[in-house]
N, C-alpha and C positions, 0 to 999 in steps of 0.2 A: 742549472744540473739538476737531474732527477734525484731525489732524496730517497736512498735505500734503507727500508726499514729492516729491523734484526730479522724479522721472518722471512723478508726476501733473501737477506744475507743465508740464513740458514739454509734455504731452499737450494743454493749452490754449493753447499758443501757436500763433498763426496769422499769415497776412499781415498786415503793417502794425504788427507789435509791436517797432518799432525801438528798440534802446538798452537793452532789457530786461536787468537784470542778476541772474544766477541763482547761487544759492550751491551749489557742487558738493560732492563728497566730500572735496575738499582743503581745504574750509573757508575758501575764498577766494571772491571775486566774479568770477564768469566771465562775460564779454561774449558776447552772441550776436547777429549779424547779422540783422537780420529779411529776410523774404523781400519783393521788390520786386513791383510788380504787373504789370511789363511782361513779355512772353515773350521768351525767349532765341533766339538762333539761331548759327550757326557763326561768323557775322562778328565775334564777339567776340575771335576769336582772329586773329592775334597780338594780343597787348596793345600799346597805345602805348608803356606803360613796363614795364621788367621787374618782375615781382612774384615773391615769394618764398614758397613753402609749406614745410612741413615733413611728412615722411611715416616712417613704419617699413614695413620690407620684410624678408623673408628671402631667403637664397640658398643654394644647394647647396654643399656642402664642395667645395673644389679648383676652384671657379670665380671669376669676377670678383667681388671682394667690394665695389666701389664701382658702385652702380647707375648713376651718371651717366657711367661710362665703357662702359656697355653702348649699342650702336648704336640701340635702340629709344628709349631715353630721351634720347640726343643728339637724335634727329629730333624727338621731342616738344617738347624745349626750344625748337628752332628754330622749329617750328611754332605755338607758342603765347606764347613769351616769358615763360613761367612756369618759374622754377628750383625745383628741389625739393631741399631740404636733407635727405638721408635718414639714418635710424638703420637701420642694416644689420645683421641678426643672422643667423648661420649656422643652417642648418635644425637642425641636431642640438642645438641651443641654446635655440631658439625658445621651446619651451613654458614654460622656466623664466623667461627673460628677459622675455617679452611680459607676464606676470603682474606682475612687478616694475615694468616700465616703465608698465603701465596703472594702477597704484596711486599713482603719484608725478607730480605736476603738472611737476616739473622736466624728467621724461625722456619726457612725453607730448607727441606730435606732433599736427597738425592732422587727419591721418588715418592709418589702419593699412590699408596696401595688400594685404598678404597675410594678413590676420588668421586666416582660417578658423577663426572663434570657433565652438565647439558652441554648441547652442541655449541651454543653461543658462549659459555665458560671456556669451553676447549679451544675454540678458534680466538677468543680474546686473549688467553693466556700465550696461545701461540704468536699471535701478533705482537704481544708486549715482550716476547722473548723469553717467558718464564719457563716454557717447555721447550723440549726438542723434538724435530721430525724423528720417526722411528723406522720407517720403511727399510732403510739400508740395514740398520741393526738387526731388525727383524730377519732379512734375508741372511744375514752374515752369522748371527749368534743365536738365534731362536728356531731352532728344528722341530720343536714340538708344535709351535703355533704354526710354522710353515706347513706342517703335516695337515692341521686343520683347515688352513687357508687352500690347499691343494685340494682336499677333498670337497670343499664348499666354496668354490671361489667366490660367492655370492658375499661371504663373511669380509673377505678382504675388500671387495669393493664397497661394503657398508662403512668399513673402517676409514676409507680413503677420502680425503675431501676433493673439491672440485679441481685443485690445482696439482693433485697427484700425491699428496703427503698424509700419512698416518700420525695423528699427534697423541693416540691413546691406545692403550693395550685393552682388548674387549674381554666382557664376561658373556658366555654363551651356554644357555642350558636348552638342549633339545629334550622334549618330552612330548612323543607325538609330533605330528606335523599336520599342514594345512587346516582344514576345518575340524581336526580332531587334536591340534596341538593344545596342550594344558594350559596356554596363556590365551586361549580365545574368549574364555570366561575368566576374569580375573578374580578380584575381590567382592565381586558382586553375585555370586551364586546364592540363590535363595534356598533355604532350608525350611521345612515345617515339621513341628512335632507330631511324629506319628502315633506315639502313645496317647496324646491328648485326642487325636482323630479317632482312635479306636474307642478310647473310652466313651467318646460323645457319639459314637457310632456315624462318623462323618467319612466321606471319600476324599481323596485327595482333589482339590478343586483343579478345573481345567480351563475356566473362563474368569476373566474379571469380576462378573457378578458372583459366581460361586465362590471366588476367593473372598469378596466382601462377606458374604454369608458365613464363612467358615470363621473369619475374625470375629464376627458378632457372636457366634456361638462361643468362642473362647472367651470373649469378654463376659456375656451373659452366664456362664457356668464357671465364673473365677473361684468362687468358694468351693464348689464341688472337686475342681481340679487341685486347688490348694490342699484339700484335706485328703484326697487320693493319693496324690504324689507327694505330699509332705513339703510343700513348697514354703519357703521363708521369703515373705515380701509379695508385693501385689502381681497379680497376672498382667503380662505384658503381650497383647496379641501380636503386634509387629514392631520390630526394632531394627534399626541400621544407624550408619553414620554417614548422614548426607556428605556425598563429594569425595567419600572414602570407601566404606563398606557399604556402596551406594544401592539404592532400589532401582535402579535405571532399567534392569531386565524385567521388572514388574511392569513396566509401561511400553515395553518392546512392541506390543501388539496394537498400539493406538496409531490412527491415522496412516501413514505410509510404512510404519513399521522400523524405522530407523531407530528409535529409542534414543540413548544418549551413553553409549558405551565408553566414550572418551571423555572423561573428566578434565583431562588436561587441555585438550585442542577443541573438544566439541564438533569434531568434523566426522564425516562418513562418506563412502564413496559409492555412488549409485551404479547401476549395472552398465549405464553408458559412459562410464569412467568419467563422471563429473564429480569435484569435491564440493560437497554442500555442508552448511552449518547445521548439525543435528537440532541444535536448540531453536532454530528459526522455523522448524516444519511444524505443522499443524498437530501432528502427533504428539510432540513434545508438550505443547500447551494443553491438549486434552488428556493426556496422561497424567500430568499434574493437577489438573482439575479433578480428576478421578481420585487422585490421592488426597486432594483436600476433603473430598466426601468422607473418606476414611477417618482423616483427622478431626473432623466434625463430629463423627461417631465415636470419639475416644478410643479409637483402635490403634493409634500410633504412639509409640514411646516419646514422651514430651522432652526426652533427653536427645533424641535421634539428631538434633541440629547442632548440638553442642558437646556431645560427650567425646572423651578420648577413648583410646583402645582399652586401656586398663578397666575404667568404669564398664565399657561395653562387655568385657569378658567376665567381670566381677558378676554381674546380673545374669549372664549367661549361665556361671557354673551353678547358680543357685536354682536352674532350671525354670526361669520366669518367662522365656519366649515361647510364644507360638510359632513365629516366623521370624527369621533373621538372615541376614546377608553377610557372607564372608568367603575367604578363599577354602577354607576347610573347617567344618563344623566342630572337628575335634579340638579346634583351638579356642573354641568359643565355649562349647556346652558339651554333653554327652553324646558321643557319636551314635550310640545305639538308640536313642530317642528320636533321632531325626532322620528324615529322607529328603531327597532332592525335590524341589518344587519344579516341576517342568515349566516351559514357557506358558503364558496365559494367552488366551484368546480375546482380542477386543473388536477392532474393526479387521485385523488380520492376526495372522499367528507368525511370529518371525524371532530370531534372535541375530541381533548383530553382533559379530567378533570383534575383539579389542583390535585396534589399529596395530599393525605391525605384526600380529601374533603368528601369521602363517609362516614366518620364518624362524620361529621359536623365541626364547628369552633372549634378549641381546642388549647390551649397553657398550657403546663404542667408546665411552670416555671413562671406564672402570679405573684404569691406572695409567698414570703419566711418569715420564723421567723428566726432571727438571734441568734447568741449565748451569745449576750449580754442581751437578755431579762431576767428581773428577775422572771417574772412571765408568762411563755409560755403558761401556762393552760388559764389564763385570755385572752391574745392574741388570742388563737385559739376560744375560747368561742365567742369572739367579732367578728373575722373573720367568723365565721359559720354564723352569722347573714346574712353575704352577700349572702348566699346560700339559704335564704328564697326566694320563688317565686316571691313575689311582690317586695322584695328589690333587687333582682337579675335584675328584668326588669328596675327597675329605676337606678340602677348602669350602666346598659349598654346603656340606651336610654336617661334617663332623668327623671324628676319628675312632680309633679303637684303643684298648689299654689303657683308659684313663684310671685315675685313682679314686675318682667318685663312685657312685652307685650307678651312674649311666653311661651307656657306650651307645653311640648310633650304630656303629659297625662291630662285628668280629672279622678277624682276618681269616679267610677261608681259601678256598681253590675252586677253580672253574673246572669244567669237565676235561680240560687239557691238563689239569694239575698244577696250573699256573695261579699266582696269587690274585685273588678277587675279595673285594670288599662286600660282606653280607650284612644287610640291615638287620639289626636286632629288634626284638619285641619290646616297645617302650610302656607297655602296660597302660595304665591309666595318665602316664605322663603326657603333658601337651609336647607335640613334635617340634613345634617352634621354639618353645622355651629350652628343650634340650640341645636343639641345634645352635642356639645362641651361645649356650655355655661352652660349645666344642669349637664350632667351624669359625673360620678366620675371614670369609669371603674373599674379596681381591678378583684379580684377573684369573680366569679359568675357561675351560671348554669341557662340557659334558655332551657327547653326541649319543644319538639313539643307538649306535652300533656298540657302545660301551657297555649296555647292560646285557647281564649275562656272561659277560668276558670279563670286565674289570670290576663290575659293581653290579649289584641287584637292584632293580627298580625299587623305590621307597614305596612301602603300602598305601601311605596316604596319598602319594602320587599316582600309584596304579588305579586306586579306587577313584580318584577324581577323572583320571582319563577314561575311565569306565563310564562314570556319570555323564561326562560330555558327549561320548561317542552315542551313548543310549538315549540321552533327554534332549540334548541341545542340538548336536550336530544335524540330525534330520530337519529341523526348523531353522537352519542357517541358509536362508534363500538367496542372500547376496552373494555375488561371485567375488567382490573384492574388499580388501581393507586398504587403508593407505600403508604403503610400504615405509620401511625405515631408511628413508633417503638422507644423505649429508648434504645440507645447503651450503652456499658459500657464506662468507662472514656477513656481508652486506645482508643478503636476505634472512640470515639467521637473527641478526641484530634487529632488523625491522620487525621481523614476526615476534621476537621476544618483547619488543616494546607493545606492538598492538595486542599480543595475546594477553598481556598482564591485564589490561581493563576489559578485554572480551570475556576472558574466563572468570574475573571476579564477578562482573555483571551478571552472567549467566548462572554462576553457583549461588549467588546472593538471591537471585529470582527463584530459583528452585526451591530454597528454604521457604521463601516468602510465601509463594503462591501454594504451597502445600499447607501452610498454617493459615493464610488468609484468603486464599483463592485468587482468581485471575479472571477478568473480564475483557471484552473486546478492546476498550480503550487502554487497558494495561498492556495487552499483547502488542497493539500497535506502536506504543510508545517505547516498550521495550525492543522492539525489532529496529526502530529509528535510533535509539540510543546506541545499539550494537553497531549500526551504520556510521553513525558519527565517530565512534572509536576505531573505525577502519576496516570493519569486517570485509568488505568486499575487496580491500586491498590485499588483506590476509588471505582469502581464498585464493585470489589470483596467483600470490605466491605459491600456496600449496599446489594449485593446478599446474603451474609451469613444470614443477618437479614430478608431478605425477605423469604428465604427457611425455617428460623426458624419460622416465623410468620404463614406460611402456613402448617408447619409440623404437 
């Protein structure tokens, strides 16, 4: 007799199966409220009587630790009469604690608001029975999310596994599209100190040789720069955080021009629709050998391979960087001091967009509903409010009417006299820090069509979009990025196992070669090591899904 897993049992659950008891990974009977036949509408809120749900959420360090003290959740409670008892976990402890909490019924909550589960984690929890399939609940009780799916069917497809089930609610952020999407250049955009260039009579470099000469000029004129700009601390010609705020765009012009834009998978797609490992291309080796030359000349920050974000920002705020890499220079240094460094020409001139970026920012595992939820209908109705356009904007960026000195928004009106959130001028405040104080994240959708109707485009996003369109899109010569596909559990788990060793080997080699150089013997040994870790098998899995995507 075939054994039926809990996940298989859940797959057969349909509307009208009230009161079914399911045995989950905890070895106990977990009740599941069935779907009702009636359609939902917004009139369900506020509830006549207060209801209580439980949720898990993460929050940034040094910000409000009690979610119910945040203005956004205060307003939601007033609007719905639903009280959330939160288990709040600090960001830097999330990965460890969420794993423990998901495996213990006593610590599990009705939903996990900021799960951000990887595909392997999402499918594993589904297979274990810790979370429930949501496609029927979405159709019955989540009209706001359904509206997004109707406008962009690709998003529903990207949320759906190979067996037709949706296990997580997505986070979607559209800011531009295709090769002009804001996600095409992630945390790796290079910025150069224009005030230093002007003071030394230098032009913005266009080639790797000119770039090296500029860094040397910064190094050799350190005392003059310190005196002119009253800089405390030593001059640092080039800084980054390897494999995070990564220098990959600097080496994109070497060899075939693929660079290494994907630090998670280290893959790229050729114009012939072949998945390749970017780190086994000759350009990768040659680019890091060139960076070793910079290191030997004392042009690279010695902390670049070990520093954390706070250290990186602290040095930037003192104006010590000649060139640095980040999502937005305003988060690291003075925006007025820096300009974008365009792609550098080496053997070629190219910018490889980040994989998955053509369909905007997307996270299919952002929020899950667990099997202990006594009323998943109410959970989904409440979570659907997160997909209302004005609510999504607040959850993503922050809100208005705060008691402190900062507001991300003021509540204004659009040209039709309807409510619209207008971004405020933050002055010298770091946008990311203000947002962390106010926003709540979680499942949401921001569509391009919302700008000017429900919310203004943030200034920092708009100038980044402008930078990408002006400086990088013209040099995005490749036609494809790897799409955001949802693989089956077997392939997801296989890739997860293979990728762990592959990625750690590549990331370690990057730091090692920049500091110590790379020769032909090291290069061949590196490729052999990756092959021993299953690189060809991993590429074959990626290729299978790419072929299916374009079939």
